[in-house]
TORMAR-739346 format. One record per residue (C-alpha): x, y, z; residue number from 1. Coordinates in steps of 0.05 Angstrom, whole numbers. Layout:
TORMAR-739346
<x=X, y=Y, z=Z, n=NUM> $
...
***
This chain:
TORMAR-739346
<x=-439, y=-1113, z=-390, n=1> $
<x=-435, y=-1064, z=-448, n=2> $
<x=-491, y=-1023, z=-416, n=3> $
<x=-453, y=-1021, z=-350, n=4> $
<x=-389, y=-999, z=-386, n=5> $
<x=-427, y=-946, z=-424, n=6> $
<x=-458, y=-920, z=-359, n=7> $
<x=-390, y=-918, z=-325, n=8> $
<x=-361, y=-881, z=-386, n=9> $
<x=-418, y=-831, z=-385, n=10> $
<x=-410, y=-819, z=-311, n=11> $
<x=-335, y=-810, z=-321, n=12> $
<x=-346, y=-759, z=-375, n=13> $
<x=-397, y=-723, z=-332, n=14> $
<x=-349, y=-721, z=-273, n=15> $
<x=-295, y=-695, z=-320, n=16> $
<x=-340, y=-639, z=-343, n=17> $
<x=-357, y=-622, z=-271, n=18> $
<x=-283, y=-619, z=-252, n=19> $
<x=-270, y=-575, z=-313, n=20> $
<x=-327, y=-529, z=-295, n=21> $
<x=-302, y=-525, z=-223, n=22> $
<x=-231, y=-507, z=-249, n=23> $
<x=-261, y=-454, z=-294, n=24> $
<x=-298, y=-426, z=-234, n=25> $
<x=-234, y=-415, z=-195, n=26> $
<x=-232, y=-344, z=-169, n=27> $
<x=-182, y=-299, z=-206, n=28> $
<x=-161, y=-232, z=-176, n=29> $
<x=-117, y=-181, z=-210, n=30> $
<x=-68, y=-135, z=-176, n=31> $
<x=-51, y=-68, z=-208, n=32> $
<x=10, y=-40, z=-172, n=33> $
<x=64, y=11, z=-187, n=34> $
<x=117, y=-44, z=-180, n=35> $
<x=116, y=-115, z=-155, n=36> $
<x=192, y=-117, z=-149, n=37> $
<x=214, y=-55, z=-110, n=38> $
<x=223, y=-53, z=-34, n=39> $
<x=150, y=-45, z=-16, n=40> $
<x=119, y=-78, z=-76, n=41> $
<x=158, y=-142, z=-67, n=42> $
<x=133, y=-148, z=5, n=43> $
<x=62, y=-136, z=-20, n=44> $
<x=70, y=-191, z=-72, n=45> $
<x=98, y=-240, z=-21, n=46> $
<x=37, y=-234, z=24, n=47> $
<x=-15, y=-232, z=-32, n=48> $
<x=16, y=-294, z=-64, n=49> $
<x=13, y=-329, z=4, n=50> $
<x=-60, y=-309, z=12, n=51> $
<x=-77, y=-333, z=-59, n=52> $
<x=-44, y=-401, z=-45, n=53> $
<x=-81, y=-409, z=22, n=54> $
<x=-148, y=-392, z=-10, n=55> $
<x=-136, y=-428, z=-77, n=56> $
<x=-143, y=-363, z=-116, n=57> $
<x=-108, y=-346, z=-182, n=58> $
<x=-72, y=-279, z=-183, n=59> $
<x=-54, y=-236, z=-244, n=60> $
<x=-2, y=-181, z=-233, n=61> $
<x=5, y=-116, z=-273, n=62> $
<x=60, y=-66, z=-259, n=63> $
<x=40, y=5, z=-281, n=64> $
<x=94, y=50, z=-251, n=65> $
<x=42, y=101, z=-227, n=66> $
<x=38, y=127, z=-298, n=67> $
<x=-33, y=151, z=-308, n=68> $
<x=-46, y=119, z=-376, n=69> $
<x=-17, y=53, z=-351, n=70> $
<x=-58, y=56, z=-287, n=71> $
<x=-124, y=62, z=-325, n=72> $
<x=-102, y=12, z=-378, n=73> $
<x=-85, y=-39, z=-323, n=74> $
<x=-159, y=-47, z=-307, n=75> $
<x=-173, y=-63, z=-380, n=76> $
<x=-116, y=-112, z=-382, n=77> $
<x=-142, y=-149, z=-321, n=78> $
<x=-213, y=-149, z=-348, n=79> $
<x=-187, y=-180, z=-413, n=80> $
<x=-152, y=-232, z=-370, n=81> $
<x=-221, y=-253, z=-344, n=82> $
<x=-208, y=-231, z=-273, n=83> $
<x=-267, y=-234, z=-226, n=84> $
<x=-240, y=-177, z=-186, n=85> $
<x=-179, y=-133, z=-177, n=86> $
<x=-144, y=-90, z=-126, n=87> $
<x=-108, y=-27, z=-147, n=88> $
<x=-59, y=24, z=-121, n=89> $
<x=-73, y=82, z=-167, n=90> $
<x=-33, y=147, z=-172, n=91> $
<x=-89, y=198, z=-171, n=92> $
<x=-162, y=196, z=-151, n=93> $
<x=-179, y=223, z=-220, n=94> $
<x=-159, y=156, z=-251, n=95> $
<x=-212, y=119, z=-212, n=96> $
<x=-269, y=144, z=-256, n=97> $
<x=-240, y=105, z=-315, n=98> $
<x=-222, y=45, z=-272, n=99> $
<x=-292, y=40, z=-242, n=100> $
<x=-324, y=46, z=-311, n=101> $
<x=-281, y=-11, z=-336, n=102> $
<x=-300, y=-53, z=-276, n=103> $
<x=-375, y=-37, z=-285, n=104> $
<x=-372, y=-55, z=-359, n=105> $
<x=-337, y=-121, z=-345, n=106> $
<x=-373, y=-139, z=-279, n=107> $
<x=-305, y=-141, z=-244, n=108> $
<x=-301, y=-122, z=-170, n=109> $
<x=-248, y=-72, z=-149, n=110> $
<x=-219, y=-45, z=-85, n=111> $
<x=-164, y=5, z=-75, n=112> $
<x=-104, y=-6, z=-29, n=113> $
<x=-59, y=48, z=1, n=114> $
<x=-111, y=96, z=-28, n=115> $
<x=-181, y=124, z=-19, n=116> $
<x=-218, y=174, z=-63, n=117> $
<x=-220, y=244, z=-33, n=118> $
<x=-294, y=262, z=-37, n=119> $
<x=-281, y=337, z=-29, n=120> $
<x=-228, y=341, z=-84, n=121> $
<x=-259, y=288, z=-130, n=122> $
<x=-335, y=289, z=-119, n=123> $
<x=-350, y=258, z=-187, n=124> $
<x=-304, y=199, z=-176, n=125> $
<x=-330, y=189, z=-105, n=126> $
<x=-401, y=190, z=-131, n=127> $
<x=-383, y=138, z=-185, n=128> $
<x=-352, y=94, z=-131, n=129> $
<x=-414, y=98, z=-87, n=130> $
<x=-461, y=84, z=-146, n=131> $
<x=-421, y=24, z=-171, n=132> $
<x=-440, y=-44, z=-144, n=133> $
<x=-371, y=-68, z=-167, n=134> $
<x=-331, y=-17, z=-128, n=135> $
<x=-321, y=-54, z=-62, n=136> $
<x=-282, y=-1, z=-24, n=137> $
<x=-214, y=20, z=-1, n=138> $
<x=-161, y=1, z=50, n=139> $
<x=-115, y=58, z=70, n=140> $
<x=-76, y=90, z=126, n=141> $
<x=-89, y=156, z=160, n=142> $
<x=-38, y=193, z=119, n=143> $
<x=-52, y=258, z=156, n=144> $
<x=-34, y=227, z=223, n=145> $
<x=26, y=192, z=192, n=146> $
<x=54, y=257, z=165, n=147> $
<x=41, y=295, z=228, n=148> $
<x=77, y=243, z=271, n=149> $
<x=138, y=239, z=226, n=150> $
<x=149, y=314, z=224, n=151> $
<x=140, y=317, z=300, n=152> $
<x=194, y=265, z=307, n=153> $
<x=240, y=310, z=267, n=154> $
<x=221, y=371, z=309, n=155> $
<x=238, y=333, z=373, n=156> $
<x=305, y=314, z=342, n=157> $
<x=322, y=388, z=334, n=158> $
<x=308, y=397, z=259, n=159> $
<x=286, y=466, z=239, n=160> $
<x=292, y=470, z=162, n=161> $
<x=260, y=411, z=128, n=162> $
<x=263, y=393, z=54, n=163> $
<x=207, y=352, z=24, n=164> $
<x=211, y=301, z=-33, n=165> $
<x=147, y=272, z=-60, n=166> $
<x=140, y=223, z=-118, n=167> $
<x=82, y=246, z=-162, n=168> $
<x=45, y=313, z=-162, n=169> $
<x=-28, y=304, z=-145, n=170> $
<x=-21, y=235, z=-115, n=171> $
<x=-75, y=227, z=-63, n=172> $
<x=-31, y=192, z=-12, n=173> $
<x=24, y=244, z=-18, n=174> $
<x=-27, y=299, z=-11, n=175> $
<x=-52, y=268, z=54, n=176> $
<x=18, y=261, z=82, n=177> $
<x=36, y=332, z=62, n=178> $
<x=-25, y=359, z=99, n=179> $
<x=0, y=321, z=160, n=180> $
<x=71, y=349, z=154, n=181> $
<x=43, y=420, z=149, n=182> $
<x=-3, y=410, z=208, n=183> $
<x=54, y=383, z=251, n=184> $
<x=97, y=443, z=233, n=185> $
<x=40, y=492, z=247, n=186> $
<x=26, y=459, z=315, n=187> $
<x=100, y=463, z=334, n=188> $
<x=107, y=535, z=311, n=189> $
<x=45, y=556, z=349, n=190> $
<x=75, y=527, z=413, n=191> $
<x=146, y=552, z=401, n=192> $
<x=145, y=625, z=381, n=193> $
<x=221, y=631, z=388, n=194> $
<x=238, y=564, z=357, n=195> $
<x=205, y=560, z=289, n=196> $
<x=207, y=505, z=236, n=197> $
<x=208, y=517, z=161, n=198> $
<x=179, y=464, z=115, n=199> $
<x=200, y=474, z=42, n=200> $
<x=153, y=464, z=-16, n=201> $
<x=156, y=393, z=-44, n=202> $
<x=199, y=371, z=-103, n=203> $
<x=181, y=307, z=-138, n=204> $
<x=228, y=248, z=-147, n=205> $
<x=181, y=198, z=-180, n=206> $
<x=193, y=124, z=-163, n=207> $
<x=264, y=106, z=-185, n=208> $
<x=331, y=109, z=-150, n=209> $
<x=361, y=155, z=-202, n=210> $
<x=305, y=206, z=-200, n=211> $
<x=301, y=202, z=-125, n=212> $
<x=375, y=218, z=-119, n=213> $
<x=374, y=274, z=-170, n=214> $
<x=315, y=307, z=-135, n=215> $
<x=347, y=302, z=-66, n=216> $
<x=412, y=331, z=-92, n=217> $
<x=374, y=389, z=-125, n=218> $
<x=338, y=404, z=-60, n=219> $
<x=404, y=405, z=-21, n=220> $
<x=439, y=448, z=-74, n=221> $
<x=383, y=499, z=-71, n=222> $
<x=379, y=496, z=5, n=223> $
<x=447, y=478, z=33, n=224> $
<x=425, y=496, z=104, n=225> $
<x=370, y=443, z=110, n=226> $
<x=379, y=396, z=170, n=227> $
<x=325, y=346, z=151, n=228> $
<x=294, y=314, z=90, n=229> $
<x=226, y=280, z=87, n=230> $
<x=224, y=230, z=30, n=231> $
<x=149, y=220, z=29, n=232> $
<x=148, y=151, z=-1, n=233> $
<x=139, y=123, z=-70, n=234> $
<x=157, y=50, z=-59, n=235> $
<x=226, y=53, z=-28, n=236> $
<x=271, y=64, z=-89, n=237> $
<x=262, y=140, z=-85, n=238> $
<x=287, y=138, z=-14, n=239> $
<x=347, y=95, z=-32, n=240> $
<x=367, y=146, z=-85, n=241> $
<x=359, y=204, z=-36, n=242> $
<x=402, y=169, z=16, n=243> $
<x=456, y=157, z=-37, n=244> $
<x=454, y=230, z=-57, n=245> $
<x=462, y=253, z=15, n=246> $
<x=519, y=204, z=26, n=247> $
<x=554, y=228, z=-37, n=248> $
<x=553, y=299, z=-10, n=249> $
<x=583, y=276, z=57, n=250> $
<x=520, y=295, z=95, n=251> $
<x=498, y=228, z=124, n=252> $
<x=474, y=240, z=195, n=253> $
<x=478, y=316, z=185, n=254> $
<x=413, y=315, z=146, n=255> $
<x=363, y=274, z=184, n=256> $
<x=320, y=232, z=138, n=257> $
<x=250, y=206, z=153, n=258> $
<x=205, y=169, z=105, n=259> $
<x=146, y=122, z=96, n=260> $
<x=162, y=53, z=68, n=261> $
<x=208, y=8, z=108, n=262> $
<x=274, y=-10, z=76, n=263> $
<x=300, y=-82, z=82, n=264> $
<x=363, y=-58, z=118, n=265> $
<x=329, y=-4, z=159, n=266> $
<x=365, y=-27, z=222, n=267> $
<x=433, y=-12, z=190, n=268> $
<x=407, y=54, z=162, n=269> $
<x=384, y=75, z=232, n=270> $
<x=450, y=53, z=262, n=271> $
<x=492, y=92, z=212, n=272> $
<x=449, y=155, z=216, n=273> $
<x=427, y=149, z=143, n=274> $
<x=355, y=146, z=170, n=275> $
<x=328, y=182, z=231, n=276> $
<x=259, y=149, z=233, n=277> $
<x=211, y=114, z=188, n=278> $
<x=138, y=95, z=186, n=279> $
<x=116, y=33, z=150, n=280> $
<x=100, y=-40, z=160, n=281> $
<x=38, y=-27, z=119, n=282> $
<x=50, y=-77, z=63, n=283> $
<x=-6, y=-119, z=94, n=284> $
<x=-56, y=-64, z=74, n=285> $
<x=-67, y=-94, z=4, n=286> $
<x=-78, y=-162, z=36, n=287> $
<x=-141, y=-136, z=68, n=288> $
<x=-164, y=-104, z=3, n=289> $
<x=-152, y=-173, z=-29, n=290> $
<x=-196, y=-206, z=23, n=291> $
<x=-251, y=-154, z=13, n=292> $
<x=-253, y=-168, z=-62, n=293> $
<x=-249, y=-243, z=-50, n=294> $
<x=-311, y=-239, z=-5, n=295> $
<x=-348, y=-193, z=-53, n=296> $
<x=-337, y=-244, z=-109, n=297> $
<x=-362, y=-300, z=-64, n=298> $
<x=-424, y=-259, z=-45, n=299> $
<x=-404, y=-254, z=28, n=300> $
<x=-396, y=-178, z=28, n=301> $
<x=-457, y=-146, z=-4, n=302> $
<x=-439, y=-85, z=-46, n=303> $
<x=-487, y=-27, z=-52, n=304> $
<x=-502, y=28, z=-102, n=305> $
<x=-499, y=84, z=-51, n=306> $
<x=-435, y=71, z=-12, n=307> $
<x=-373, y=28, z=-3, n=308> $
<x=-329, y=-4, z=50, n=309> $
<x=-272, y=36, z=80, n=310> $
<x=-219, y=2, z=123, n=311> $
<x=-164, y=39, z=162, n=312> $
<x=-97, y=5, z=168, n=313> $
<x=-47, y=24, z=223, n=314> $
<x=23, y=50, z=210, n=315> $
<x=82, y=29, z=252, n=316> $
<x=138, y=77, z=271, n=317> $
<x=211, y=62, z=287, n=318> $
<x=267, y=110, z=304, n=319> $
<x=323, y=64, z=330, n=320> $
<x=354, y=-4, z=313, n=321> $
<x=322, y=-32, z=376, n=322> $
<x=251, y=-12, z=357, n=323> $
<x=262, y=-42, z=288, n=324> $
<x=287, y=-109, z=313, n=325> $
<x=219, y=-134, z=337, n=326> $
<x=187, y=-112, z=271, n=327> $
<x=240, y=-147, z=230, n=328> $
<x=230, y=-213, z=268, n=329> $
<x=157, y=-221, z=247, n=330> $
<x=147, y=-179, z=185, n=331> $
<x=208, y=-190, z=141, n=332> $
<x=252, y=-248, z=120, n=333> $
<x=218, y=-315, z=116, n=334> $
<x=160, y=-300, z=163, n=335> $
<x=95, y=-265, z=148, n=336> $
<x=47, y=-232, z=197, n=337> $
<x=-6, y=-286, z=182, n=338> $
<x=0, y=-361, z=173, n=339> $
<x=-40, y=-399, z=121, n=340> $
<x=-90, y=-421, z=174, n=341> $
<x=-98, y=-350, z=199, n=342> $
<x=-108, y=-325, z=127, n=343> $
<x=-165, y=-376, z=118, n=344> $
<x=-196, y=-354, z=184, n=345> $
<x=-192, y=-280, z=165, n=346> $
<x=-223, y=-295, z=97, n=347> $
<x=-283, y=-326, z=133, n=348> $
<x=-295, y=-265, z=177, n=349> $
<x=-351, y=-215, z=170, n=350> $
<x=-330, y=-146, z=145, n=351> $
<x=-334, y=-116, z=215, n=352> $
<x=-291, y=-170, z=245, n=353> $
<x=-241, y=-165, z=188, n=354> $
<x=-237, y=-89, z=198, n=355> $
<x=-224, y=-100, z=272, n=356> $
<x=-169, y=-150, z=256, n=357> $
<x=-138, y=-100, z=208, n=358> $
<x=-139, y=-44, z=260, n=359> $
<x=-108, y=-91, z=311, n=360> $
<x=-47, y=-111, z=269, n=361> $
<x=18, y=-91, z=303, n=362> $
<x=85, y=-120, z=322, n=363> $
<x=55, y=-136, z=390, n=364> $
<x=-5, y=-170, z=358, n=365> $
<x=40, y=-215, z=315, n=366> $
<x=85, y=-232, z=374, n=367> $
<x=25, y=-252, z=416, n=368> $
<x=1, y=-299, z=360, n=369> $
<x=67, y=-328, z=337, n=370> $
<x=116, y=-327, z=394, n=371> $
<x=134, y=-397, z=417, n=372> $
***
């Protein structure tokens, strides 16, 4: 009997060790983000947390405010936290050299979201990304097309002198949008010799409400005849500050505002004239970067030392309360664009199938899947 009890005890201890080992093997993914609490960042967190719960993944969050030193330090912080992988929204492509080195040194997979390294402007960083077996890739939007479409919306609304507020000089995403704004203006001017548009040089409002407002007010004070303002992005708080500054000057509706990053009350802003149009709905972009890293950790997405994955995420555009209503039904509030079962199915897809699902995401896609 004693031998039987000893055997049972030994088996119990062995099972306990196996359970502990399994718990220790639980995947842990870090998220380095400018803010997990602002308008856009909080939506990102909501979907990533839902994905982590569905896939039984632990998540570690680090807010770095797009401050360069904090961006690079965030990778070290997540490595020290024993993360198996991380996703990051960096400020400048130049920071990725340090981030990739940290990930290589700590055997931690990394993917960018809302960002991709510009190989022409940053060849060394791009080469480091390609050579690293821990750099999984990037999920990002076509910022050029986004910028071009937004400025064309303004042109069609009759705007002819457009102010521009960025958030951080040298930011890769802003640079892409700015190229799009300029291309849209050039295309319009080439087709309308007697009806030209002027796009002002950008001023930078960082990522807070106060700095966003001060920058917008300075642009207006220096150019009182502008009839439009592009607030390029920066998480949403910059835009809120700019809208407040315009309202304080009694210019709501007189200066047409477009931006990228949906506000939670965008329908009301469109109704009041505080916003003329907005592109966004892209908070699911990091979700796909998260799934890429998850699959790299599991060994499902082989990484190479001469390239990386690149996934393009679609923007959505709204320019009226009506066009926003369908978006709001399935992308904000209590609902998410993917259920737990759909998240599990997406996580089991090949890279090509996941990229196709990413490109397909739209209001219409969600309605088709979720409408009762």
